C-alpha positions as CSV (number, residue, x, y, z in Angstrom):
1,M,0.0,0.0,-0.1
2,S,1.4,3.5,-1.2
3,V,1.5,6.3,1.2
4,Y,1.5,8.7,-1.7
5,P,-1.9,9.5,-3.6
6,P,-2.3,8.1,-6.9
7,V,-1.3,10.2,-9.8
8,T,-4.4,11.6,-11.6
9,E,-5.1,14.0,-14.6
10,Q,-5.3,16.8,-12.1
11,S,-2.0,16.0,-10.4
12,T,1.0,18.1,-11.0
13,V,4.3,16.1,-11.6
14,V,7.5,18.2,-11.4
15,R,10.5,16.7,-13.1
16,M,13.8,17.6,-11.8
17,P,16.7,17.5,-14.4
18,R,18.7,14.3,-14.2
19,L,22.1,14.7,-12.5
20,S,25.3,13.0,-13.8
21,N,27.6,11.6,-11.3
22,A,29.9,14.5,-11.6
23,D,27.1,16.9,-10.6
24,T,26.4,15.0,-7.5
25,R,29.9,14.3,-6.5
26,H,31.0,17.9,-6.5
27,G,27.7,19.5,-5.5
28,S,27.6,21.7,-8.7
29,F,23.7,21.4,-9.2
30,Q,21.9,24.6,-8.4
31,P,18.1,24.4,-8.7
32,Y,17.9,28.3,-9.0
33,P,20.3,30.4,-10.8
34,R,22.7,32.1,-8.3
35,G,21.5,35.7,-7.9
36,S,18.1,35.2,-9.4
37,K,15.0,36.8,-7.7
38,L,13.8,33.5,-6.5
39,S,17.1,32.5,-5.1
40,R,17.3,35.8,-3.3
41,Q,13.8,35.2,-1.8
42,L,14.8,31.7,-0.6
43,Q,17.9,33.1,1.3
44,Q,16.0,34.8,4.1
45,P,18.1,35.7,7.0
46,H,17.8,33.6,10.1
47,V,17.8,36.0,13.2
48,T,17.5,35.7,17.0
49,L,16.6,38.8,18.8
50,V,17.9,39.2,22.3
51,E,16.6,41.9,24.6
52,Y,17.7,42.4,28.1
53,K,16.8,45.7,29.8
54,T,17.7,48.5,27.3
55,A,20.2,46.3,25.3
56,R,18.8,44.8,22.1
57,F,21.0,42.4,20.0
58,L,20.1,40.6,16.8
59,I,22.2,37.5,16.3
60,T,22.3,36.6,12.4
61,D,23.8,34.3,9.9
62,E,26.6,35.9,7.9
63,P,25.3,38.1,4.9
64,N,26.7,37.6,1.3
65,A,26.3,39.5,-1.9
66,H,23.3,37.4,-2.9
67,N,21.2,38.0,0.2
68,M,22.3,41.4,1.3
69,E,19.1,43.2,0.4
70,N,17.2,40.7,2.5
71,F,19.5,41.5,5.5
72,I,19.2,45.2,5.0
73,M,15.3,44.9,5.2
74,V,15.6,42.8,8.4
75,F,18.2,45.1,10.1
76,K,15.8,48.2,9.2
77,L,12.9,46.3,10.8
78,H,14.8,45.8,14.0
79,N,16.4,49.4,14.0
80,V,20.0,48.0,13.7
81,R,22.4,50.9,13.8
82,K,25.7,48.7,14.0
83,L,26.6,45.3,12.8
84,V,29.4,43.4,14.5
85,R,31.6,40.9,12.5
86,V,33.5,38.6,14.8
87,C,34.9,36.7,11.9
88,K,37.0,37.3,8.6
89,A,35.2,39.9,6.4
90,T,33.8,38.2,3.4
91,Y,31.3,40.7,1.9
92,D,31.5,44.4,1.2
93,K,30.1,46.6,3.8
94,E,29.3,49.5,1.6
95,P,25.7,48.5,0.9
96,L,25.0,48.4,4.7
97,E,26.9,51.8,5.4
98,S,25.0,53.4,2.6
99,V,21.8,53.0,4.6
100,G,23.4,54.0,7.9
101,I,24.4,50.8,9.5
102,E,28.0,51.0,10.6
103,V,30.0,47.7,10.3
104,V,32.5,47.2,13.2
105,D,35.1,44.4,12.8
106,L,35.8,42.6,16.1
107,E,37.6,39.5,14.7
108,Y,38.9,36.8,17.0
109,D,39.5,32.9,16.8
110,D,36.3,30.7,17.1
111,G,36.4,28.8,20.3
112,A,38.8,31.2,22.0
113,P,37.9,33.8,24.5
114,P,37.8,37.3,23.2
115,P,41.0,39.3,23.8
116,D,40.9,42.2,26.2
117,V,40.8,44.8,23.3
118,V,37.7,43.1,21.8
119,I,35.9,43.2,25.2
120,E,36.8,46.8,25.7
121,K,35.4,47.7,22.2
122,W,32.2,45.7,22.9
123,F,31.6,47.7,26.1
124,Q,32.3,51.0,24.3
125,L,29.9,49.9,21.5
126,I,27.1,48.9,24.0
127,T,27.4,52.0,26.0
128,D,27.4,54.3,22.9
129,V,24.2,52.5,21.4
130,C,22.4,52.3,24.7
131,Q,23.0,55.8,25.8
132,H,22.8,57.6,22.4
133,G,20.3,55.6,20.6
134,P,17.4,54.3,22.6
135,G,15.6,51.5,20.9
136,S,18.6,50.9,18.6
137,C,19.7,47.4,18.1
138,I,23.2,45.8,17.6
139,A,23.4,43.0,15.1
140,V,26.2,40.4,15.4
141,H,27.4,37.5,13.3
142,C,30.2,35.1,12.8
143,K,30.9,32.6,10.1
144,A,29.1,29.5,11.4
145,G,27.0,31.0,14.1
146,L,28.6,28.6,16.9
147,G,30.9,29.5,19.6
148,R,31.7,33.1,19.5
149,L,28.2,34.6,19.4
150,E,26.9,32.7,22.5
151,L,30.1,33.7,24.4
152,E,29.7,37.3,23.4
153,N,26.1,37.6,24.5
154,I,26.7,35.8,27.8
155,M,29.7,38.3,28.4
156,I,27.7,41.3,27.6
157,I,24.6,40.5,29.7
158,Y,26.8,39.4,32.7
159,F,29.1,42.3,32.7
160,C,27.0,45.0,31.7
161,Y,24.0,44.7,33.9
């Protein structure tokens, strides 16, 4: 007994292109052309909003050239004024800065504690945003979304409040 409904005249069958062994081995098959409108729509940012007292942080995945417009829309929605990169820069920050979002680079190794200079810059950044921009939000991302971000947020909440 099949768990799928029978194919009828009213059914729609979608046929995917057949992949050669080379396509599947190297992951070169892309169902949507890179940079197409549909591809960009499917690349919606994954975000987590962390609010504690007057501090607002938006944890995101890493933007890229193909989904930057989507990130900018989400950042505007959350009133992001500063975006902190705690990883190596892999995208152009000009599109963000052209809409008033300052990009701050505080890179350090994943799995390692932040150096003192990074901690000091974080505290200054938080003070500036919380005192001079009530309701503003700081967005932060690293490459994989693991390790550094959780440490940053625990540090910020524990030491600032």
